[in-house]
NUDREN-517963 format. One record per residue: x, y, z of N, C-alpha, C in turn. Coordinates in steps of 0.1 Angstrom, whole numbers. Example, Ala and Ser with C-alpha at 12.3 -4.5 7.8 and 13.67 -1.06 7.14 Angstrom:
<atoms>
<atom <132, -57, 78>, <123, -45, 78>, <132, -33, 78>>
<atom <128, -22, 71>, <137, -11, 71>, <129, 0, 79>>
</atoms>
This chain:
<atoms>
<atom <2044, -2206, 1252>, <2052, -2195, 1247>, <2067, -2199, 1246>>
<atom <2073, -2194, 1236>, <2088, -2196, 1236>, <2094, -2183, 1231>>
<atom <2107, -2182, 1235>, <2114, -2170, 1230>, <2128, -2174, 1227>>
<atom <2135, -2167, 1218>, <2148, -2171, 1215>, <2158, -2168, 1226>>
<atom <2157, -2156, 1233>, <2165, -2153, 1244>, <2160, -2140, 1250>>
<atom <2166, -2136, 1261>, <2161, -2123, 1267>, <2163, -2112, 1258>>
<atom <2172, -2112, 1249>, <2175, -2101, 1240>, <2166, -2103, 1227>>
<atom <2159, -2113, 1226>, <2151, -2116, 1213>, <2137, -2111, 1214>>
<atom <2129, -2114, 1204>, <2115, -2110, 1204>, <2107, -2120, 1210>>
<atom <2096, -2116, 1216>, <2086, -2125, 1222>, <2078, -2132, 1212>>
<atom <2079, -2146, 1212>, <2071, -2154, 1202>, <2061, -2162, 1210>>
<atom <2049, -2160, 1208>, <2038, -2167, 1215>, <2033, -2179, 1207>>
<atom <2034, -2190, 1214>, <2029, -2202, 1207>, <2017, -2208, 1215>>
<atom <2014, -2202, 1226>, <2003, -2208, 1235>, <1991, -2199, 1235>>
<atom <1985, -2198, 1247>, <1972, -2193, 1248>, <1971, -2178, 1247>>
<atom <1962, -2173, 1239>, <1959, -2159, 1238>, <1944, -2158, 1235>>
<atom <1940, -2146, 1230>, <1926, -2144, 1227>, <1921, -2154, 1216>>
<atom <1930, -2158, 1207>, <1927, -2166, 1196>, <1932, -2180, 1197>>
<atom <1936, -2184, 1209>, <1941, -2198, 1211>, <1931, -2209, 1208>>
<atom <1936, -2220, 1203>, <1927, -2231, 1200>, <1922, -2238, 1213>>
<atom <1931, -2239, 1223>, <1927, -2246, 1235>, <1924, -2235, 1246>>
<atom <1912, -2234, 1251>, <1909, -2224, 1261>, <1917, -2227, 1274>>
<atom <1921, -2216, 1281>, <1928, -2219, 1294>, <1918, -2226, 1304>>
<atom <1924, -2233, 1313>, <1916, -2240, 1323>, <1920, -2234, 1337>>
<atom <1911, -2236, 1346>, <1914, -2232, 1360>, <1925, -2240, 1366>>
<atom <1934, -2233, 1373>, <1945, -2240, 1380>, <1948, -2234, 1393>>
<atom <1954, -2241, 1402>, <1958, -2236, 1415>, <1972, -2229, 1413>>
<atom <1972, -2217, 1418>, <1985, -2209, 1417>, <1989, -2206, 1432>>
<atom <2002, -2209, 1435>, <2007, -2206, 1448>, <2011, -2192, 1450>>
<atom <2007, -2186, 1461>, <2011, -2172, 1465>, <2025, -2174, 1470>>
<atom <2035, -2168, 1463>, <2049, -2170, 1468>, <2055, -2157, 1473>>
<atom <2047, -2145, 1471>, <2052, -2133, 1477>, <2040, -2123, 1476>>
<atom <2039, -2114, 1486>, <2029, -2103, 1486>, <2036, -2090, 1488>>
<atom <2035, -2081, 1478>, <2043, -2069, 1479>, <2033, -2057, 1481>>
<atom <2035, -2049, 1491>, <2026, -2038, 1493>, <2030, -2027, 1483>>
<atom <2020, -2022, 1475>, <2023, -2012, 1465>, <2018, -1998, 1469>>
<atom <2007, -1999, 1477>, <2000, -1986, 1482>, <1992, -1990, 1494>>
<atom <1987, -1981, 1501>, <1978, -1984, 1513>, <1967, -1993, 1510>>
<atom <1962, -1993, 1497>, <1950, -2001, 1493>, <1953, -2011, 1482>>
<atom <1966, -2013, 1479>, <1969, -2022, 1468>, <1981, -2030, 1470>>
<atom <1981, -2042, 1464>, <1992, -2052, 1466>, <1996, -2058, 1452>>
<atom <2007, -2063, 1451>, <2011, -2072, 1441>, <2011, -2086, 1446>>
<atom <2003, -2095, 1440>, <2003, -2109, 1444>, <2012, -2117, 1434>>
<atom <2023, -2122, 1439>, <2033, -2129, 1431>, <2029, -2144, 1432>>
<atom <2025, -2150, 1420>, <2019, -2163, 1420>, <2028, -2172, 1411>>
<atom <2029, -2185, 1415>, <2036, -2195, 1407>, <2026, -2204, 1401>>
<atom <2026, -2205, 1388>, <2016, -2213, 1381>, <2022, -2227, 1379>>
<atom <2013, -2237, 1380>, <2017, -2251, 1377>, <2019, -2253, 1362>>
<atom <2011, -2246, 1354>, <2011, -2248, 1339>, <2010, -2234, 1333>>
<atom <2018, -2232, 1322>, <2017, -2220, 1315>, <2022, -2221, 1300>>
<atom <2015, -2215, 1291>, <2020, -2214, 1278>, <2025, -2199, 1275>>
<atom <2027, -2192, 1286>, <2031, -2178, 1285>, <2020, -2168, 1284>>
<atom <2024, -2156, 1284>, <2014, -2145, 1282>, <2021, -2133, 1275>>
<atom <2013, -2124, 1271>, <2019, -2112, 1265>, <2018, -2100, 1274>>
<atom <2027, -2090, 1274>, <2026, -2079, 1282>, <2013, -2071, 1280>>
<atom <2005, -2070, 1290>, <1992, -2063, 1289>, <1980, -2072, 1292>>
<atom <1983, -2085, 1292>, <1972, -2095, 1294>, <1968, -2096, 1309>>
<atom <1957, -2104, 1311>, <1952, -2105, 1325>, <1948, -2120, 1328>>
<atom <1946, -2123, 1340>, <1941, -2136, 1345>, <1928, -2133, 1353>>
<atom <1919, -2143, 1353>, <1908, -2143, 1361>, <1911, -2150, 1374>>
<atom <1906, -2145, 1385>, <1907, -2152, 1398>, <1894, -2155, 1403>>
<atom <1892, -2167, 1409>, <1879, -2172, 1414>, <1880, -2176, 1429>>
<atom <1870, -2170, 1436>, <1869, -2173, 1450>, <1854, -2177, 1454>>
<atom <1853, -2186, 1463>, <1840, -2188, 1469>, <1836, -2176, 1478>>
<atom <1824, -2172, 1478>, <1819, -2161, 1486>, <1807, -2165, 1494>>
<atom <1807, -2162, 1507>, <1797, -2166, 1516>, <1783, -2159, 1511>>
<atom <1773, -2168, 1510>, <1760, -2163, 1506>, <1758, -2163, 1491>>
<atom <1768, -2166, 1483>, <1767, -2167, 1469>, <1767, -2182, 1465>>
<atom <1758, -2186, 1457>, <1757, -2200, 1453>, <1768, -2205, 1444>>
<atom <1774, -2195, 1437>, <1785, -2199, 1428>, <1798, -2190, 1431>>
<atom <1809, -2195, 1428>, <1821, -2188, 1431>, <1821, -2175, 1422>>
<atom <1827, -2165, 1428>, <1828, -2152, 1421>, <1842, -2150, 1415>>
<atom <1842, -2145, 1402>, <1855, -2143, 1396>, <1857, -2129, 1392>>
<atom <1869, -2124, 1392>, <1873, -2111, 1388>, <1886, -2111, 1379>>
<atom <1888, -2102, 1371>, <1899, -2101, 1362>, <1910, -2092, 1368>>
<atom <1922, -2096, 1368>, <1933, -2088, 1373>, <1945, -2089, 1363>>
<atom <1950, -2077, 1359>, <1961, -2076, 1350>, <1974, -2081, 1356>>
<atom <1983, -2086, 1347>, <1996, -2090, 1351>, <2005, -2077, 1350>>
<atom <2013, -2075, 1361>, <2022, -2063, 1361>, <2036, -2067, 1358>>
<atom <2039, -2080, 1357>, <2053, -2084, 1354>, <2055, -2088, 1340>>
<atom <2068, -2089, 1336>, <2072, -2093, 1323>, <2071, -2108, 1321>>
<atom <2067, -2112, 1309>, <2067, -2127, 1307>, <2081, -2133, 1306>>
<atom <2091, -2125, 1306>, <2105, -2129, 1306>, <2112, -2124, 1318>>
<atom <2120, -2132, 1325>, <2125, -2145, 1321>, <2117, -2157, 1324>>
<atom <2107, -2156, 1333>, <2099, -2168, 1337>, <2084, -2165, 1337>>
<atom <2077, -2170, 1326>, <2063, -2168, 1325>, <2055, -2176, 1335>>
<atom <2061, -2185, 1343>, <2054, -2193, 1352>, <2052, -2185, 1365>>
<atom <2058, -2174, 1367>, <2056, -2165, 1378>, <2050, -2152, 1373>>
<atom <2038, -2149, 1378>, <2030, -2138, 1374>, <2027, -2129, 1386>>
<atom <2028, -2116, 1384>, <2025, -2106, 1394>, <2011, -2100, 1391>>
<atom <2001, -2103, 1399>, <1988, -2097, 1397>, <1987, -2084, 1405>>
<atom <1983, -2073, 1399>, <1981, -2061, 1406>, <1966, -2060, 1411>>
<atom <1964, -2058, 1424>, <1951, -2058, 1430>, <1949, -2046, 1439>>
<atom <1940, -2037, 1435>, <1936, -2026, 1443>, <1923, -2029, 1450>>
<atom <1922, -2026, 1463>, <1910, -2029, 1471>, <1898, -2020, 1466>>
<atom <1887, -2027, 1463>, <1874, -2020, 1461>, <1866, -2021, 1473>>
<atom <1863, -2010, 1480>, <1855, -2011, 1493>, <1842, -2018, 1490>>
<atom <1839, -2028, 1498>, <1826, -2035, 1496>, <1827, -2046, 1486>>
<atom <1838, -2047, 1479>, <1840, -2057, 1469>, <1839, -2072, 1474>>
<atom <1836, -2081, 1465>, <1835, -2095, 1469>, <1849, -2101, 1471>>
<atom <1858, -2097, 1462>, <1871, -2104, 1461>, <1883, -2096, 1465>>
<atom <1883, -2083, 1460>, <1896, -2075, 1462>, <1899, -2073, 1477>>
<atom <1890, -2071, 1486>, <1894, -2069, 1500>, <1901, -2081, 1506>>
<atom <1896, -2093, 1502>, <1902, -2105, 1507>, <1916, -2107, 1501>>
<atom <1918, -2104, 1488>, <1931, -2105, 1482>, <1941, -2096, 1488>>
<atom <1937, -2084, 1491>, <1946, -2074, 1496>, <1949, -2076, 1511>>
<atom <1939, -2080, 1519>, <1940, -2080, 1533>, <1943, -2094, 1539>>
<atom <1937, -2105, 1533>, <1936, -2117, 1540>, <1945, -2129, 1535>>
<atom <1952, -2127, 1525>, <1960, -2138, 1519>, <1974, -2139, 1527>>
<atom <1979, -2151, 1527>, <1993, -2153, 1532>, <2001, -2161, 1522>>
<atom <2014, -2159, 1522>, <2023, -2166, 1514>, <2021, -2181, 1517>>
<atom <2021, -2189, 1506>, <2019, -2203, 1507>, <2005, -2208, 1504>>
<atom <1995, -2198, 1504>, <1982, -2202, 1501>, <1981, -2203, 1486>>
<atom <1969, -2209, 1481>, <1967, -2211, 1467>, <1954, -2203, 1462>>
<atom <1955, -2198, 1450>, <1943, -2192, 1444>, <1940, -2199, 1431>>
<atom <1927, -2200, 1428>, <1923, -2205, 1415>, <1924, -2194, 1404>>
<atom <1931, -2196, 1394>, <1933, -2186, 1384>, <1931, -2193, 1370>>
<atom <1928, -2185, 1360>, <1926, -2189, 1346>, <1930, -2178, 1337>>
<atom <1938, -2182, 1327>, <1943, -2172, 1317>, <1954, -2177, 1309>>
<atom <1961, -2168, 1302>, <1958, -2154, 1301>, <1947, -2150, 1291>>
<atom <1942, -2138, 1292>, <1933, -2133, 1283>, <1936, -2118, 1279>>
<atom <1930, -2114, 1268>, <1931, -2100, 1264>, <1940, -2097, 1252>>
<atom <1936, -2087, 1245>, <1943, -2082, 1233>, <1949, -2069, 1234>>
<atom <1949, -2063, 1247>, <1955, -2051, 1250>, <1970, -2053, 1253>>
<atom <1978, -2056, 1242>, <1991, -2061, 1244>, <2001, -2052, 1236>>
<atom <2013, -2052, 1240>, <2024, -2045, 1233>, <2037, -2053, 1235>>
<atom <2044, -2054, 1224>, <2058, -2060, 1224>, <2068, -2051, 1218>>
<atom <2065, -2040, 1212>, <2075, -2031, 1206>, <2081, -2036, 1194>>
<atom <2075, -2047, 1187>, <2082, -2052, 1175>, <2082, -2042, 1164>>
<atom <2072, -2032, 1164>, <2072, -2023, 1153>, <2083, -2012, 1155>>
<atom <2088, -2011, 1166>, <2099, -2001, 1169>, <2094, -1987, 1171>>
<atom <2081, -1984, 1171>, <2076, -1971, 1172>, <2076, -1966, 1186>>
<atom <2079, -1954, 1189>, <2078, -1948, 1202>, <2063, -1949, 1207>>
<atom <2061, -1950, 1220>, <2048, -1952, 1225>, <2045, -1943, 1237>>
<atom <2033, -1938, 1237>, <2028, -1931, 1249>, <2019, -1940, 1257>>
<atom <2022, -1941, 1270>, <2014, -1949, 1279>, <2007, -1940, 1289>>
<atom <1994, -1941, 1291>, <1986, -1933, 1300>, <1978, -1942, 1309>>
<atom <1980, -1940, 1322>, <1973, -1949, 1331>, <1969, -1941, 1344>>
<atom <1957, -1945, 1349>, <1952, -1939, 1361>, <1948, -1950, 1371>>
<atom <1952, -1949, 1384>, <1949, -1959, 1394>, <1955, -1972, 1390>>
<atom <1947, -1983, 1392>, <1952, -1996, 1389>, <1953, -1999, 1374>>
<atom <1949, -1989, 1365>, <1951, -1990, 1351>, <1966, -1990, 1348>>
<atom <1974, -1987, 1357>, <1989, -1987, 1355>, <1994, -2001, 1354>>
<atom <1987, -2011, 1359>, <1993, -2025, 1360>, <1997, -2031, 1347>>
<atom <1988, -2031, 1336>, <1993, -2037, 1324>, <2003, -2029, 1317>>
<atom <2003, -2016, 1319>, <2013, -2007, 1313>, <2027, -2010, 1320>>
<atom <2027, -2014, 1332>, <2040, -2017, 1339>, <2045, -2030, 1333>>
<atom <2037, -2039, 1329>, <2042, -2052, 1323>, <2049, -2048, 1310>>
<atom <2043, -2039, 1302>, <2049, -2035, 1290>, <2063, -2029, 1292>>
<atom <2064, -2020, 1302>, <2077, -2014, 1305>, <2087, -2024, 1310>>
<atom <2083, -2033, 1319>, <2092, -2043, 1324>, <2097, -2053, 1313>>
<atom <2088, -2056, 1304>, <2091, -2064, 1293>, <2102, -2057, 1284>>
<atom <2099, -2045, 1281>, <2109, -2037, 1273>, <2123, -2037, 1279>>
<atom <2123, -2036, 1292>, <2136, -2036, 1299>, <2142, -2050, 1299>>
<atom <2134, -2060, 1300>, <2139, -2074, 1301>, <2145, -2078, 1288>>
<atom <2140, -2074, 1276>, <2145, -2078, 1263>, <2155, -2068, 1258>>
<atom <2158, -2057, 1265>, <2168, -2047, 1261>, <2163, -2038, 1249>>
<atom <2151, -2036, 1248>, <2146, -2027, 1238>, <2150, -2012, 1242>>
<atom <2151, -2004, 1231>, <2154, -1990, 1234>, <2143, -1981, 1227>>
<atom <2131, -1987, 1225>, <2120, -1979, 1220>, <2116, -1969, 1230>>
<atom <2115, -1956, 1225>, <2111, -1945, 1235>, <2097, -1948, 1240>>
<atom <2096, -1947, 1253>, <2083, -1948, 1260>, <2082, -1936, 1270>>
<atom <2070, -1931, 1270>, <2066, -1920, 1279>, <2054, -1925, 1287>>
<atom <2055, -1926, 1300>, <2044, -1930, 1308>, <2038, -1918, 1316>>
<atom <2025, -1915, 1314>, <2018, -1905, 1322>, <2009, -1912, 1331>>
<atom <2011, -1911, 1344>, <2003, -1918, 1353>, <1997, -1909, 1364>>
<atom <1984, -1912, 1367>, <1977, -1904, 1377>, <1972, -1912, 1389>>
<atom <1973, -1906, 1401>, <1968, -1913, 1413>, <1963, -1902, 1422>>
<atom <1956, -1906, 1432>, <1950, -1896, 1442>, <1961, -1889, 1449>>
<atom <1971, -1896, 1454>, <1983, -1891, 1461>, <1995, -1898, 1456>>
<atom <2007, -1893, 1458>, <2019, -1900, 1453>, <2021, -1914, 1461>>
<atom <2017, -1914, 1473>, <2018, -1927, 1481>, <2008, -1938, 1475>>
<atom <1998, -1933, 1468>, <1988, -1943, 1461>, <1993, -1946, 1447>>
<atom <2003, -1940, 1442>, <2008, -1943, 1429>, <2015, -1957, 1428>>
<atom <2010, -1966, 1421>, <2016, -1979, 1420>, <2030, -1979, 1414>>
<atom <2039, -1987, 1419>, <2052, -1990, 1413>, <2061, -1977, 1413>>
<atom <2058, -1968, 1421>, <2065, -1955, 1421>, <2080, -1957, 1422>>
<atom <2085, -1966, 1431>, <2099, -1968, 1433>, <2105, -1975, 1422>>
<atom <2098, -1986, 1417>, <2103, -1993, 1405>, <2104, -1984, 1393>>
<atom <2094, -1975, 1391>, <2095, -1966, 1379>, <2106, -1956, 1380>>
<atom <2109, -1951, 1392>, <2120, -1942, 1394>, <2133, -1949, 1391>>
<atom <2134, -1961, 1395>, <2147, -1969, 1392>, <2148, -1972, 1377>>
<atom <2137, -1976, 1371>, <2138, -1980, 1357>, <2141, -1967, 1348>>
<atom <2134, -1956, 1352>, <2137, -1944, 1344>, <2151, -1939, 1346>>
<atom <2157, -1942, 1357>, <2172, -1938, 1359>, <2181, -1947, 1351>>
<atom <2177, -1960, 1350>, <2185, -1970, 1343>, <2184, -1970, 1328>>
<atom <2172, -1965, 1323>, <2170, -1966, 1309>, <2166, -1952, 1303>>
<atom <2174, -1948, 1294>, <2171, -1934, 1288>, <2159, -1934, 1280>>
<atom <2154, -1946, 1275>, <2142, -1946, 1266>, <2129, -1944, 1274>>
<atom <2130, -1945, 1288>, <2118, -1944, 1296>, <2117, -1930, 1303>>
<atom <2105, -1924, 1301>, <2102, -1911, 1308>, <2089, -1913, 1316>>
<atom <2089, -1909, 1328>, <2078, -1911, 1337>, <2073, -1898, 1342>>
<atom <2060, -1895, 1340>, <2054, -1883, 1345>, <2043, -1886, 1354>>
<atom <2044, -1881, 1367>, <2033, -1883, 1377>, <2024, -1871, 1378>>
<atom <2011, -1874, 1380>, <2002, -1864, 1383>, <1993, -1869, 1395>>
<atom <1991, -1860, 1405>, <1983, -1864, 1416>, <1971, -1855, 1417>>
<atom <1960, -1860, 1422>, <1947, -1852, 1422>, <1943, -1846, 1435>>
<atom <1949, -1851, 1446>, <1944, -1847, 1459>, <1955, -1842, 1469>>
<atom <1966, -1838, 1463>, <1977, -1833, 1471>, <1985, -1822, 1463>>
<atom <1979, -1810, 1463>, <1985, -1799, 1454>, <1999, -1795, 1458>>
<atom <2004, -1799, 1470>, <2017, -1795, 1474>, <2028, -1806, 1472>>
<atom <2024, -1818, 1466>, <2033, -1829, 1464>, <2044, -1826, 1455>>
<atom <2057, -1825, 1460>, <2068, -1821, 1451>, <2073, -1832, 1442>>
<atom <2069, -1844, 1444>, <2074, -1855, 1436>, <2065, -1857, 1423>>
<atom <2054, -1850, 1422>, <2046, -1851, 1410>, <2048, -1838, 1402>>
<atom <2048, -1840, 1389>, <2050, -1829, 1380>, <2037, -1821, 1378>>
<atom <2026, -1828, 1380>, <2012, -1821, 1378>, <2004, -1825, 1390>>
<atom <1994, -1817, 1392>, <1985, -1818, 1404>, <1970, -1817, 1400>>
<atom <1966, -1825, 1390>, <1953, -1825, 1385>, <1950, -1838, 1377>>
<atom <1938, -1839, 1373>, <1935, -1851, 1364>, <1941, -1849, 1351>>
<atom <1943, -1861, 1344>, <1949, -1861, 1331>, <1939, -1854, 1321>>
<atom <1943, -1844, 1314>, <1934, -1837, 1304>, <1942, -1833, 1292>>
<atom <1936, -1826, 1283>, <1943, -1822, 1271>, <1955, -1813, 1273>>
<atom <1953, -1803, 1282>, <1964, -1794, 1285>, <1976, -1801, 1291>>
<atom <1973, -1810, 1300>, <1984, -1818, 1306>, <1991, -1826, 1296>>
<atom <1984, -1833, 1287>, <1990, -1841, 1277>, <1998, -1832, 1267>>
<atom <1992, -1821, 1264>, <1999, -1812, 1254>, <2012, -1807, 1260>>
<atom <2013, -1804, 1273>, <2025, -1800, 1280>, <2035, -1811, 1280>>
<atom <2031, -1823, 1283>, <2040, -1834, 1283>, <2046, -1837, 1269>>
<atom <2037, -1837, 1259>, <2042, -1840, 1246>, <2050, -1829, 1240>>
<atom <2047, -1817, 1243>, <2055, -1805, 1239>, <2057, -1805, 1224>>
<atom <2046, -1807, 1217>, <2046, -1806, 1202>, <2049, -1819, 1195>>
<atom <2054, -1829, 1202>, <2057, -1842, 1196>, <2044, -1850, 1196>>
<atom <2042, -1857, 1185>, <2030, -1865, 1183>, <2034, -1880, 1183>>
<atom <2031, -1887, 1194>, <2035, -1901, 1194>, <2028, -1910, 1183>>
<atom <2035, -1919, 1177>, <2029, -1927, 1167>, <2018, -1937, 1172>>
<atom <2019, -1940, 1185>, <2009, -1949, 1191>, <2007, -1946, 1206>>
<atom <1996, -1950, 1211>, <1993, -1948, 1226>, <1985, -1959, 1231>>
<atom <1988, -1962, 1244>, <1980, -1972, 1251>, <1975, -1966, 1264>>
<atom <1962, -1967, 1266>, <1955, -1960, 1277>, <1948, -1971, 1285>>
<atom <1949, -1969, 1299>, <1942, -1979, 1308>, <1938, -1971, 1320>>
<atom <1925, -1973, 1324>, <1920, -1967, 1337>, <1905, -1966, 1336>>
<atom <1899, -1958, 1345>, <1885, -1956, 1345>, <1879, -1952, 1332>>
<atom <1867, -1956, 1328>, <1861, -1953, 1315>, <1862, -1938, 1312>>
<atom <1858, -1930, 1321>, <1857, -1915, 1318>, <1871, -1910, 1314>>
<atom <1882, -1914, 1322>, <1895, -1910, 1318>, <1899, -1914, 1305>>
<atom <1897, -1927, 1302>, <1901, -1933, 1289>, <1894, -1926, 1278>>
<atom <1881, -1924, 1279>, <1874, -1918, 1268>, <1878, -1904, 1265>>
<atom <1880, -1896, 1276>, <1885, -1882, 1275>, <1899, -1881, 1269>>
<atom <1907, -1891, 1273>, <1921, -1891, 1267>, <1921, -1894, 1253>>
<atom <1913, -1904, 1248>, <1912, -1907, 1234>, <1909, -1894, 1226>>
<atom <1899, -1886, 1231>, <1895, -1874, 1224>, <1906, -1864, 1224>>
<atom <1913, -1863, 1236>, <1924, -1853, 1237>, <1935, -1856, 1228>>
<atom <1939, -1869, 1227>, <1951, -1873, 1219>, <1947, -1871, 1204>>
<atom <1935, -1875, 1200>, <1931, -1873, 1187>, <1932, -1858, 1183>>
<atom <1927, -1849, 1192>, <1928, -1835, 1190>, <1942, -1830, 1188>>
<atom <1951, -1837, 1195>, <1966, -1833, 1195>, <1973, -1839, 1183>>
<atom <1966, -1847, 1175>, <1972, -1852, 1162>, <1975, -1867, 1162>>
<atom <1972, -1874, 1173>, <1975, -1888, 1173>, <1965, -1896, 1165>>
<atom <1970, -1905, 1156>, <1961, -1913, 1148>, <1952, -1921, 1157>>
<atom <1938, -1919, 1156>, <1930, -1927, 1165>, <1930, -1942, 1163>>
<atom <1934, -1946, 1151>, <1935, -1960, 1148>, <1946, -1967, 1155>>
<atom <1956, -1958, 1161>, <1967, -1964, 1168>, <1967, -1960, 1183>>
<atom <1955, -1957, 1187>, <1952, -1955, 1202>, <1945, -1968, 1207>>
<atom <1951, -1975, 1216>, <1945, -1987, 1221>, <1942, -1985, 1236>>
<atom <1930, -1990, 1240>, <1926, -1987, 1253>, <1919, -1999, 1260>>
<atom <1920, -1998, 1273>, <1914, -2008, 1282>, <1908, -2001, 1294>>
<atom <1895, -2003, 1297>, <1888, -1996, 1307>, <1886, -2005, 1319>>
<atom <1889, -1999, 1331>, <1886, -2005, 1344>, <1874, -1999, 1350>>
<atom <1864, -2007, 1352>, <1852, -2002, 1359>, <1854, -2001, 1374>>
</atoms>
């Protein structure tokens, strides 16, 4: 990947979904571990090799698992911007109880250790080159790739209007809540709307229920976004596609990624 400058457009010359040379497994050093929620962390990794990535893409992580004949791999989205340094990636990991990999990544890693990673992958990407305002809707760890898009927009100095609607069980489980508050204070183009599902008295959330048509209608207040990016559990994503289409959003400009 190359780019003209932080103020320029992202120009990808390396690996993507259509790259000629497939990514290979490599050792990535854990250089920082950031607690994002009681059950979630950001793993900041330094890659030995990179051709860059696009906001919204993900990497696979591979670990040996006791009792399994082959290493187990899982996909984790990048929550950081590819600029200024694409050799440093932030993988967002939420612990899945009973999971093979996520409990170890959240609980057992130390700075200085290495992970086997391969990527980037995925076509769920946004760079804002079309200049159209965008609605972002994320639930749980589905917020991770959307955060990469927001951070990229800030890194390159875009002023494309973005509205993020994010859902979590409680405000303390909402990923990136402090960063999002800071970014929305610093950038007039960013609006952040929180909804929580298990704490009806939470004053820091605008809504206290799951994302649905009525919530989206209230947030949009008659404005129809030209495009939308949705990420989260399948049921949420599918219901949101229907709701946005009903509210007038062109379904061909609704892009989604589902987290099982």
